[in-house]
C-alpha positions, 0 to 999 in steps of 0.5 A, a space after each residue: 572603483 574609478 579613479 583619474 589620475 596624470 591623464 589615466 583611468 584605472 577602473 580595475 578595482 572592484 571586479 562587480 562592477 568592472 565594465 559597468 561603470 564610466 565617468 561621465 567626461 571622457 577628461 576629468 582634468 575638466 574638473 566634471 568627476 560624475 559617473 555613470 552606472 550600466 545595467 544597475 543591479 541591486 547591488 549596486 545601492 550603498 553608499 558612495 565617495 568622490 573625493 579630488 586631489 589638487 595642490 595643495 588640498 584635498 576635498 571628498 563627498 559622500 551621496 547614497 546609492 538606493 536601487 528600486 526593483 520592480 515588483 515580480 513573481 506576485 502570488 495570489 492564494 485564497 485561504 479559508 473555507 468557500 463556504 457561504 457564511 464562513 469568512 474568507 482572505 485573498 493574499 497577494 505577494 511578491 517574491 520580488 521587488 523593492 519597498 515599499 511595495 503597496 497591493 491593490 484588490 479589484 473585481 474583473 467578473 460579475 460586479 465590478 466592486 469589491 463586497 459590501 463587507 470586505 476590509 482590503 490591507 494594502 501593504 501586505 496585500 489581504 483582502 478579508 472577505 466575512 460572511 461570503 456569500 455565492 455573491 461574491 464569486 468570481 475572478 479577483 485581480 491584484 496588482 502590486 507595486 511600487 516607485 519604480 513597477 508593477 506586477 498582477 496576479 489572479 484568483 478564483 473565488 467559488 463560494 459554495 453551500 456547506 457540505 454536509 459533514 453528517 452525510 459523509 460520516 456516515 457514508 465512511 461508517 457504512 462503507 467501512 463496515 461493509 468492506 470489514 464484512 466483505 473481508 470477514 468473509 474472504 477470511 472465512 472461505 480461505 480458512 474453511 479451504 485452507 481445511 479441506 485440503 489439508 484434511 483431504 492431503 491428511 487422508 490421501 496420505 495417511 498410510 499406517 506401516 503396521 497394518 499387513 496387507 490384506 490375505 488374496 485366496 488362494 493364499 488363504 485356501 492355502 493356510 486352511 489346507 495346511 491347517 487340516 493337515 497338520 491337524 489329520 498329521 498329528 494323529 498316528 496310523 492307529 488312530 486312524 483305522 475306521 474312519 472315512 477318508 474325506 476329500 480336499 479337492 473341495 475348500 472352501 473360498 474365504 469370500 463363499 458367503 451363506 444367505 441369513 437363515 439358512 444354515 445348512 444340514 450337516 449328516 451326523 457321523 460315521 464313524 465313532 470316536 475312540 477314547 483318546 484319553 485311554 491311549 494318552 494322545 491330545 484331543 483334537 477336532 474331527 473334520 466333517 463331511 456336509 451333505 455338498 460335500 465341504 469339510 467342516 
């Protein structure tokens, strides 16, 4: 670590201690080789050896250095259920600190003394409270200590009556059932609405291409007149002698309807039909004229 020889000091051998090691006596020639360590650290713990050379011999001596660190970053916590009749454990632990650490608990609110059922382990820092009651509620303080220092922490204990587990379970079940019912109702409504929209869409867009469009009145009239003319035209002029000409100015409309029970009375035909079988002609329908002038 450091050496003195021929009126000169050498202290650059160990970088971790450079600048923190020095001889107590500025002139080691007097025979005092004591060493000062500045800004002591936990890493400085170890075995040190002092060696003295002087003709005609050499002597050495070893010494053990233990660096102690005071407790630090001490934390308190509660383990267990804080219900009446339960066992509760208060824990205290330091994240830093040299052994041997010792822990002590005290109560700082309400009754100052610890409960009669409490058990303290000074080495682990655990305080066990058996069969806790509401009187155990309050603030508890822990002190961690060793030979070089102390550190503290606190925790709040609140002992409460037991929770109604049956009521919580029943409430959870009822809430779940209600939630499922609402969900089922929403699904039903959505499905119904979807079916209605699908039906409306099919009705509005279902166009049958094989169905012809409806005939107009004028086309129906022209078709009717043409069919009658073709029927009459099939007769020869000789066969038309003696027939009364029928006026075709009045054509029945397709939407003409007669009230039920009222059948028109037709006048008997004034022309006798000739015997077409003798003439070799094909029988055809002969139009007749009603009283109102319409063709039947």
